[in-house]
C-alpha positions in Angstrom: 24.4 3.6 62.7 24.3 2.1 59.2 22.2 4.1 56.6 19.1 2.3 55.3 19.5 0.2 52.2 18.1 1.7 49.0 16.3 -1.4 47.8 14.7 0.5 44.9 18.0 1.8 43.7 19.6 -1.7 44.0 16.7 -3.2 42.0 17.0 -0.7 39.2 20.8 -1.2 39.0 20.4 -5.0 39.0 17.7 -4.7 36.3 19.7 -2.4 34.2 22.8 -4.6 34.4 21.0 -7.8 33.4 18.6 -6.3 30.8 21.0 -6.9 27.8 21.5 -10.5 28.9 17.7 -11.0 29.2 17.1 -9.5 25.7 19.8 -11.7 24.2 18.3 -14.8 26.0 14.8 -13.9 24.7 16.2 -13.5 21.2 17.8 -16.9 21.1 14.9 -18.8 22.7 12.4 -17.3 20.3 14.7 -17.7 17.3 15.1 -21.4 18.2 11.3 -21.7 18.3 11.0 -20.3 14.8 13.7 -22.5 13.5 12.4 -25.8 15.0 8.9 -24.8 13.7 10.3 -24.8 10.2 12.2 -28.0 10.6 9.0 -29.8 11.9 7.0 -28.3 9.1 9.5 -29.6 6.5 8.8 -33.1 7.6 5.0 -32.6 7.7 4.9 -31.0 4.2 6.9 -33.8 2.7 3.9 -36.1 3.1 1.8 -33.9 0.9 2.2 -34.8 -2.8 -0.1 -32.1 -4.3 2.1 -29.1 -5.4 -0.6 -26.5 -5.0 -1.4 -27.7 -1.5 2.3 -27.7 -0.6 2.5 -24.0 -1.7 -0.5 -23.1 0.4 1.0 -24.9 3.4 4.3 -23.1 2.9 2.5 -19.7 2.7 0.7 -20.4 6.0 4.0 -21.5 7.7 5.7 -18.3 6.5 2.8 -16.3 7.9 3.0 -18.0 11.3 6.8 -17.4 11.4 6.3 -13.8 10.3 4.0 -13.2 13.2 6.6 -14.6 15.6 9.4 -12.6 14.2 7.3 -9.4 14.3 6.3 -10.1 17.9 9.9 -10.8 18.9 11.3 -7.6 17.3 8.4 -5.5 18.6 9.0 -6.7 22.1 12.8 -6.5 22.1 12.8 -3.2 20.2 15.9 -1.1 19.3 18.5 -3.0 17.4 16.1 -5.9 16.8 13.7 -3.6 15.0 16.5 -2.5 12.7 17.4 -6.1 12.0 13.8 -6.7 11.0 13.9 -3.8 8.6 17.0 -5.3 6.9 15.7 -8.9 6.8 12.2 -8.1 5.6 13.1 -7.2 2.0 11.5 -8.8 -1.1 14.8 -10.0 -2.5 15.7 -11.9 0.7 12.6 -13.0 2.5 9.3 -14.8 1.7 6.4 -12.5 0.8 4.6 -13.2 4.0 7.6 -12.0 6.0 7.9 -8.8 4.0 4.2 -8.0 4.4 4.4 -8.3 8.2 7.9 -6.9 8.9 7.7 -3.9 6.6 5.2 -2.3 9.0 8.1 -2.0 11.5 9.8 0.5 9.1 7.6 3.5 10.1 5.2 2.0 12.6 7.4 0.9 15.4 6.2 1.1 19.1 5.6 4.8 19.7 6.8 6.7 22.7 3.9 7.9 24.8 2.9 11.5 24.1 3.4 12.6 27.7 7.1 11.5 27.4 7.5 13.4 24.2 5.9 16.5 25.7 8.2 16.4 28.7 11.3 16.2 26.5 10.2 19.1 24.2 9.3 21.4 27.0 12.5 20.7 28.9 14.7 21.2 25.8 13.0 24.4 24.6 12.0 25.9 28.0 8.4 26.6 27.0 5.1 24.7 26.9 4.1 22.9 23.7 1.2 25.4 23.2 3.6 28.3 23.3 6.0 26.6 20.8 3.6 25.2 18.2 0.3 26.4 16.7 -0.8 22.8 16.5 0.7 19.6 17.8 -0.7 16.2 16.7 -0.7 13.8 19.6 -0.8 10.7 17.3 2.6 10.4 15.5 2.6 10.2 11.7 5.3 7.5 12.0 7.6 6.1 14.7 11.3 5.2 14.3 13.1 2.1 15.4 16.1 3.2 17.4 16.0 6.9 18.3 13.4 6.0 21.1 16.2 4.5 23.1 17.2 8.2 24.0 21.0 7.9 24.5 21.6 6.4 21.1 21.2 9.4 18.9 22.3 13.1 19.1 19.7 15.1 17.2 22.0 18.1 16.9 24.4 15.9 15.1 21.6 14.6 12.9 20.6 18.2 12.0 24.1 19.0 10.9 24.2 15.9 8.7 20.8 16.7 7.2 22.0 20.3 6.3 25.2 19.0 4.9 23.5 16.5 2.6 20.8 19.0 1.6 23.4 21.6 0.7 25.4 19.1 -1.3 22.5 17.7 -3.3 21.0 21.2 -3.9 24.3 22.7 -5.0 25.3 19.8 -7.4 22.0 19.6 -9.3 19.7 22.1 -11.1 16.9 20.2 -9.5 17.8 17.9 -6.6 17.0 14.2 -7.2 15.4 14.0 -3.7 13.8 16.4 -1.3 15.6 16.9 2.0 13.8 18.5 4.9 14.9 22.0 6.0 16.1 22.1 9.6 14.4 24.7 11.8 17.7 25.9 13.3 16.4 27.5 16.5 14.5 24.4 17.4 17.4 21.8 17.6 19.0 20.3 20.6 20.6 17.0 21.5 17.2 15.4 22.3 14.9 17.2 20.0 14.8 18.1 16.3 12.2 20.1 14.4 12.3 20.2 10.7 10.2 21.2 7.6 7.2 19.0 6.9 7.3 17.3 3.5 3.9 16.3 2.2 3.8 12.9 0.6 2.8 9.3 1.0 5.1 6.5 2.4 6.6 4.5 -0.5 5.0 1.5 1.3 1.6 2.8 0.3 2.5 3.6 -3.3 0.7 0.5 -4.7 -2.5 1.3 -2.9 -2.3 5.0 -4.0 -1.9 3.9 -7.6 -4.9 1.6 -7.4 -7.0 4.3 -5.7 -6.5 6.5 -8.7 -7.7 3.9 -11.0 -4.3 3.2 -12.6 -3.3 -0.3 -13.5 -0.3 -1.1 -11.1 1.3 -3.2 -13.9 0.5 -0.7 -16.7 2.8 1.6 -18.5 2.0 4.8 -16.5 2.6 3.0 -13.2 5.9 1.4 -14.4 7.2 4.8 -15.7 6.4 6.4 -12.3 8.1 3.6 -10.4 11.2 3.8 -12.6 11.4 7.6 -12.1 11.2 7.2 -8.4 13.9 4.6 -8.3 16.2 6.5 -10.7 15.8 9.7 -8.5 16.6 7.9 -5.3 19.5 5.9 -6.8 21.0 9.0 -8.4 21.0 10.8 -5.1 22.8 7.9 -3.5 25.3 7.6 -6.3 26.2 11.3 -5.9 26.4 11.1 -2.1 28.5 7.9 -2.0 30.8 8.5 -5.0 31.2 12.3 -5.2 30.9 13.3 -1.6 31.6 10.1 0.4 29.2 11.5 3.1 25.8 9.8 2.7 22.5 8.9 4.3 22.9 5.3 5.3 19.3 4.1 6.0 17.1 4.0 2.9 14.6 1.6 4.2 10.9 2.1 3.0 9.9 4.0 6.2 12.3 6.8 5.3 11.1 7.4 1.8 8.1 9.5 0.8 6.5 9.9 -2.6 5.4 13.5 -3.3 3.5 15.2 -6.0 4.9 14.5 -9.5 6.7 11.3 -8.4 9.2 13.4 -6.5 11.0 11.6 -3.7 11.5 12.8 -0.1 14.3 11.3 1.9 13.9 11.4 5.7 15.8 10.5 8.9 19.5 11.4 8.9 20.4 9.7 12.1 22.5 7.2 10.3 25.1 8.8 8.0 28.5 7.6 7.0 31.6 9.3 5.8 33.8 7.1 3.5 37.5 7.6 3.6 38.9 8.9 0.2 40.7 5.7 -0.6 37.5 3.7 -0.2 35.4 6.2 -2.1 37.7 6.1 -5.1 38.2 2.3 -4.8 34.4 1.8 -4.8 34.1 4.1 -7.8 36.5 1.8 -9.6 34.4 -1.2 -8.5 31.2 0.4 -9.8 32.8 0.8 -13.3 34.0 -2.8 -13.2 30.6 -4.1 -12.4 28.9 -1.9 -15.0 31.4 -3.1 -17.7 31.4 -6.8 -16.4 35.2 -6.6 -16.1 36.4 -9.4 -13.7 40.0 -8.2 -13.8 39.0 -4.7 -12.7 36.8 -6.2 -10.0 39.8 -8.1 -8.6 41.9 -4.9 -8.7 39.2 -2.9 -6.9 38.8 -5.5 -4.2 42.6 -5.4 -3.5 42.5 -1.6 -3.5 39.7 -1.4 -1.0 41.2 -4.1 1.3 38.6 -6.8 0.6 40.5 -10.1 1.0 39.0 -13.2 -0.6 39.9 -16.9 -0.7 38.7 -18.8 -3.8 37.1 -22.2 -3.5 36.6 -22.7 -7.2 38.3 -22.9 -10.6 36.8 -19.9 -12.3 37.9 -17.5 -9.7 37.7 -14.2 -11.7 34.3 -15.0 -13.0 33.0 -15.8 -9.5 34.6 -12.6 -8.1 32.6 -10.7 -10.6 29.4 -12.5 -9.6 30.2 -11.8 -6.0 30.6 -8.1 -6.7 27.3 -8.1 -8.5 25.6 -9.9 -5.6 27.1 -7.6 -3.0 27.2 -4.2 -4.7 24.6 -4.1 -7.5 20.8 -4.0 -7.4 20.2 -6.0 -10.6 19.0 -9.5 -10.2 19.6 -12.3 -12.8 16.8 -12.8 -15.3 13.8 -14.7 -13.7 15.2 -14.4 -10.2 13.0 -12.6 -7.7 14.7 -13.6 -4.4 18.4 -14.2 -3.8 19.7 -17.5 -2.4 23.0 -16.3 -0.9 23.8 -19.6 0.8 22.9 -22.0 -2.0 25.7 -24.2 -3.3 25.8 -22.3 -6.6 26.1 -18.9 -4.8 29.4 -17.0 -5.3 29.3 -16.3 -1.6 29.8 -20.1 -1.0 32.5 -20.3 -3.6 34.5 -17.2 -2.6 35.3 -16.7 1.0 35.5 -13.1 2.2 38.3 -13.1 4.8 38.6 -9.3 5.3 36.1 -6.5 4.7 36.6 -2.8 5.6 34.1 -1.8 8.3 33.2 1.4 6.5 32.0 -0.5 3.5 29.2 -2.3 5.4 27.1 0.8 5.2 27.5 0.9 1.4 26.7 -2.8 1.2 23.6 -2.3 3.3 22.5 0.7 1.3 22.7 -1.2 -2.0 20.8 -4.1 -0.6 18.0 -1.8 0.7 17.8 -0.2 -2.7 17.6 -3.7 -4.3 14.8 -4.6 -1.9 12.9 -1.4 -3.0 13.4 -2.2 -6.7 12.1 -5.8 -6.2 9.2 -4.5 -4.2 8.3 -2.1 -7.0 8.7 -4.7 -9.7 11.6 -2.9 -11.4 14.8 -4.8 -12.1 17.6 -2.3 -12.7 21.4 -1.9 -12.2 22.6 0.8 -9.8 26.1 0.2 -11.1 25.1 1.1 -14.6 23.4 4.3 -13.4 26.3 5.2 -11.2 29.0 4.6 -13.8 29.1 8.2 -15.1 29.3 9.5 -11.5 32.1 7.0 -10.7 34.0 8.2 -13.8 33.6 11.8 -12.8 34.9 11.0 -9.3 38.0 9.2 -10.7 38.6 12.0 -13.3 38.5 14.7 -10.6 41.0 12.6 -8.5 43.4 12.5 -11.5 42.9 8.7 -11.9 41.1 8.7 -15.2 41.7 10.6 -18.4 38.8 12.1 -20.5 39.9 9.9 -23.5 39.4 6.8 -21.3 35.7 7.6 -20.7 33.6 5.8 -23.3 30.7 8.0 -24.6 27.2 6.7 -24.2 23.9 8.0 -25.5 22.7 8.9 -22.0 25.6 10.8 -20.4 25.6 13.6 -17.9 26.5 17.0 -19.4 29.5 17.3 -17.2 31.2 14.3 -18.8 30.3 15.5 -22.3 32.1 18.7 -21.5 35.1 16.7 -20.3 35.4 14.7 -23.5 35.1 17.8 -25.6 37.8 19.6 -23.7 40.3 16.8 -23.8 
């Protein structure tokens, strides 16, 4: 006699097998709808001759598109939420997109409390009331990928957090960013408990400044914003160039502003470890960008394995512009949003034929830092800030002599000692 068919099991396997295809289909259908909406709008707006009315129409169109993009990413979840975080940056997207998509940074669809409770009690073998004095049912924030349970190992994340915390606290009298302390006896593959850092999301900084009666465009606010950016960027410069092991997800939802404009850096699920040759090659590129040295840029590209094909006459100059676009946070004067695919863009003039996979995380990190700087209204160069760190990295590797380091008025004490000893 044949065993009865397990229709429920078959249905679940069928659903599981075709779910990725369904999500992909949904993505392309909804993306096509957004695209055709813009194309139809372009025709409609061309009949309006009043410039102010045109701008108002464009703003409304961007708002409609932003709602559709938000709904698509919210529904599809996971990877698509992460894409929304990258796209929704002030230096790349219309303001209406940024306002809507930025909420996905720390307010993604939350896992039901009952599911969270089951995981915690299974992992730690005790009830929540036995483990914690108090447990808030409503989350402070919700992440974008770690709710698809198999994607992250929280024991691995805890190790990464401790490694970065140790590095930053050992290499600075005062660490440039605060890193949560891991509660070691409360870590497993599926659960991670850490120190609570009291602060406000960087997304709410403008509202907090206004609430305190401070002019958002005034001197006090600008100084505070610059200090925040310098602290965050210094931490990344040290992680990438001195250690090679770095937090690779500095989107706004992972950044807290604490008392005294201190910066808290959260979420170490995405970390990268640069190979030595790429770390030092990137250090060389940072110096080239800071010095506006096209020859050194070209040499750095070759060293790192970035292969390019020129489509223009001024190849070296365009290579420098490409490096600035890809690996620096500074925008040209008067530019608030990049147009990477315009005819004048270096990306159109210089074709990148090969690019090391490990560098994509550096590229993404720089672009997220640029988005933060544009959002805060501070235009600055991470390459200029990172130059002393890059020089130190190359000096320690024996690739730079103390006499080759040009003194500057703002120089880290380590480099001053190097110059004095040589």
